[in-house]
Each structure stands twice: as C-alpha cells, then as structure tokens.
N, C-alpha and C positions, 0 to 999 in steps of 0.2 A: 484324640479319642475321648471316651468318657473318663471322668476323674472319679476318685474315691473307689470304694469296694463294690459299687453296685452295677458295674458294667455287665451287660449281658451280650449274647451274640447278636440279638436285634439291634442293640444300641451301637455296638461296634460296627456292624454292617451299614447302619445308617450314616454314621460318621465317616467310614471309609468311602462309601458311595459319594457322599457330598464332596469330600476332598478330591476325588478323581473327576467328578463332574465339573467342579471349578477349574481343574487343570486342563479341561478340554479332551479328556480321554474318551475314545469312541464308545466303549461299552462299560460304563463305570460299574454297574451292578455285577455283571459277570466277573469282571477282573477282581472286584473287592471279595466276592465269594471264593474265587479260586485261591486267593492269597490267604484269607482267614481259614479256609478249609485246610490249608497246609499246616497252619500253626496249631489249630485245635483238633485236627484229625477228623474232620467232618466230611461226609459225602454231600453232594449238592442237595439231596432230599432232606438231610439233617437240618438244613436252614429252615425248612417248613415245619419239621417235626419237633425240633428242640430249640426254638428262638430264645427261650428264657435261660438256657444253660449259661451260668456265670462265666465271665472271662477274668482270669487272674491278672494281676498287674504285670507279671512277667510276660504273659501271652499278649496283653495289650501293647506292651513295648515292642514286641517283636512285630505284631500286626502294623503298628504305627510306622516302624522303620521300612517295612516292605511296601506299605501303601505310598510312603514319601518317594521311594525309588521309582515306583510306577508313575506317580505324578510328575516325576522329572523325565519320563519318557523311556525308561528301561522296560523291555518287553516282559510280560508276565512270566514266561517260561524260563527266561534268563534268571529272574528273581528266584523262581522255584528251584532252578538247577536241574530240572528234568522235563521231559515232555513225552506224551503218548504218541507212538507212531505205528500204525498197522498192527495194533494190538500188543506192541512191546512198550515198556517204560524205559525211556532212554535218558541217561545222564547227558548234560551239555557241559561244554567247557569253553574256555576263552577262544580257542582256535578251531572250534567246530561251528558249522552252520546249524542253525536250528532247523530240524527237519520239518518240511511243510506238508499238509495234507496233499497238495498237487503231486508231490514225489511219490505218494502211495499208487498213483496211476502207473508209474514206471514199474513198480513191484508187480502189480496186477496184470500188466501187459506181458510180463516175462513168465508168469506162472505156468501158462499152458505149455510153452516151450520146455520149461524145467520138468514138468510132469511127463511130457512126451519123451524127453531124453531118458528119464529114469525108466519108463516103461520099456524102452528099446535096449538100454544098456545096463540098467540096474543102479547107476549112480550118476551124479552130475557135479561138475566142478565150476565154480564161479570166481571171477576176479572183479572186484569192485574198486575201480580207480578213483583215488580222492575220496576215500570212505568216510572221512569225518567221524561222526558218532558211530559209524558201522550200520546206520539205519537200513540201507537198501539191502546189503548182503545178509544181515541178521534176519530181516523180515522174510527174505527168501528162504533161508535155512529153517526158520520156524514153521514155514508152510510145507516143507519137504524134508523129511528125516533122512533121505538118502543123499541130500546135497551137502557138500563141504565147500568152504569159500576162503579166499584171501582178501583182506582189506588192505589196500596200499594207500599211503599218503605221505606227503613230504614233511608233515608236522608231527614231531614226537608227542606233542600234547594230544593231538586228535587220536593217534594210535593208542595211547594210554587209555583214553576215554572209550574208544571202540572195544578195547580188550575188556575193560570193566563192564561195559554194556553187554558183551557176550557172556561174561560170568554171571551178571545179574539176571540174565534171561535163560540160563542153563544151556548155552550154546557154545561154550568154550572148546569142547572137544572137536568141534567141526569148523572152527573159525581160527585163522591165523593172521597176524598182522605183519606187514613188511613196510619198512621205510624206503620209499622209492619216489623218484621224480618220474611220474608216468611209468613207462616200462622199463626204466633204467636198471632196476635190480630184480625184475621179474624173470622167472624161468618156468618152463613147462607149458602145457596147453590146456585150454579151458573150453567148456562147452558154451558158456555165456560170459561175455565181458560186458560190464554195466559201469555207467558213470553218470553222475549229476555234476558236470564240471562247472567251473566258473564260466558264465557266458554273457555277463553284462559288459557293455563297451566301456572302456576306461573314462570317457567323457560323461557317461550317464551315472557312473557310480556316485559322484558328488551330489547328484540331484535326487537320490533315493530317499525314501521316507526315513526319518531320523532314527526310528526303531532299528531299521536294517543297517543303515549307514554307520550308526554309532556302536552297534552291538554285535553284528555279525562280522566275522573276520574278512578282511579285504581280500586275502588270498583265495577265499572261497567265492568271491563275487566277481573280481576283475578278470574278464576274458580277453584282455588286450584291446588294441585299437579298434578292431571291428567286432569284438566279442566272440570271435570264431577260432582264436588261436588253439584252444584245447582240442577242438574237433579235428583240426589238421593233424595234431600230434597223435591223436587216438587212431584216426583213419590210416595214417601212414604206417602204423606199426602193428595194429591189431591182428592183421592176417597171419603174422608169424607166431601168434600166441593162441590161435583158435584151432580146435579140432575141425576136421572136415565137416562142413555144414554147421559150424558153430554160429552163434548169434551175437551181435553187438547191439545193446540197448542204451540210448542216451536220452537225458532229459534236455530240452531246448527252451530258449526264449520264445515268446509268442510269435515273433516275426522271422524266425530263423529256419523254418522247415525247408524252404527251397535252397538256401545257401548250404545248409548242413548236408542235405541229400546230395547236392552237387559235389561237395568235398568227398563224401564217402564213394560216390559213383566214380570219381576220378581215381580212386584206389581199387576199383573192381568190385565194389559192393553194390548189391541191389537192395532197394527199399522193400521191406516186408510189410511194415505196418506203420501208420501215422495216427496217433491217438490224441484226442483233445482232453484237457483237464475239466474240472467241475465248472469252471467259468466259460467253457466253450473255446478256449484258446489252444492252439497247437502246443503240445507239451512233450510228447514222447515219440521217438523214431527208433525202429528196429531194422537192422540190416543183416544180410547174409552174403558171403562172398561166393 
C-alpha cells in the first residue's frame, strides 16, 4: 500500500486493485472495494463521493493484510467474516458453508407454502437439516412472523454460528438449534422440512475451485460416492416428521433432478416443483407425500 502519511482511499484502492489483479483474482476492483469498505466503514458509493478521505497507518495495515489473504485465494466473505443472504447479514465460521445467492431460490420457492400454511392454520413449523449459518431457516422466519423453526446440524461450531445469527437478526425467540445427525435427535412434526445438504460426489470435491475446496467445510460439500447419500437419508425418514400434506424442499446439484426425484418417489413422495437457479440450472425440488 502507500507509504507515509499521505495515503488516501483512492491510492489505497489503486494499490489493492493492482495487487489482486497481479494475483489473477477475477474481479479485483470489487473485491478491493469490499475489503477496504469493511476497514474504513464505507458504502460502495462512498468510494465515488469521498476518494480523498485519508487512510491512517493502522487502517492501511489492516487493508494490506486482508488484500494479501484475498491474493492468496481466500474468499472475500471469509475474510470479512460475514455475508448478506436474503436481506440478512450472516456471520460465517470455520464449519459453516458460505451461503450462496442460488440458495435464495430455495427460500423463495418455499415462501408461498409457508404463507398458505399460515393462512390455513395460523402458524408454521420449519425444520432445517444441516442448517450451517442458519441461512435458510432464518430467511424464512424473517419473511413470516408466524413461523418458528429448528436448525439442526452435526457441527457444534455451526450451531453456535446459527444461534448468533438468529440473535444478530432479531429472530432468536422463534429459532432453536439442535445438535443432530440428520433426524437422530429430532422429535415432533413440521409443516416444512428443508435442507441444502452436501451433494458433491467425493471424487469431484478435490477438483473444485480452490476458494471452495480450501475454505468451505468438507462435511458441507461431500455427498458420498454418488453425491446422493444425504437425499436417501432425508427421503427415508422425512415422512415420520411431517404433518399431513407437509412439504420437503431440497437444494440439488445441477445434474441431480432425476436421481433425487426417483429417491423421493421410492419413499412415497411426489414432486411438486422443480425450480432453476439464476444460471438456468436445476437447483430446487419440493415434494409432498
């Protein structure tokens, strides 16, 4: 970064962008802005309005350290420690998957069922299996004040992060965490069971982009030899935990629609909806028994 006392936002941004460009980062300007904004408390428009704002030596050192982590391939939101998802600001941690925009499609697909259930019964109960940051369940709770939910996960770190995210977004009173291996410790019945399970084939995990491979938790990626193991577990047991006419919603890999539909069909579920993501790939399936 700039030396001496004359560093400005503009000069810090130019230096950061150059460093990321040299490192082969896809969108060096945006990433530099996001990281600098975190340190100096800027919005993205502030870069245009206040380019001459001085940067202190301490800020400069923090910016340089973050830019270096990004140059080495650590994802921006891992460095920031939080990420926006469906209008919520969510903390990330070591054992949580970074929530992706495509997963918002799962939330949006389930909202009509959520609201329909509320208009019929006055409330709705959600179970989010493998909740991670709590993203899916918390986004649904935010959209529907009559909803309550349980986020279950095998990782204590993830559950702690999900609980902090509920508190951070004012949703703690309607959100509970349970440490459970799939349905193992779950009791009661739910209107909606939702999951974004690990669905990548074991042999593919090693070939993933380094940002995913080196920074997202393996347990949240690896779906077994054929990538379908979690769907078999969910389909086999979900019926016992659903109210009559309850719905299961799952995120899937781009090439898994037929396989996952067949797995659920073999347990008496019929496909309600198959929804594509922003890139036009199959992403979300919903089922009713």
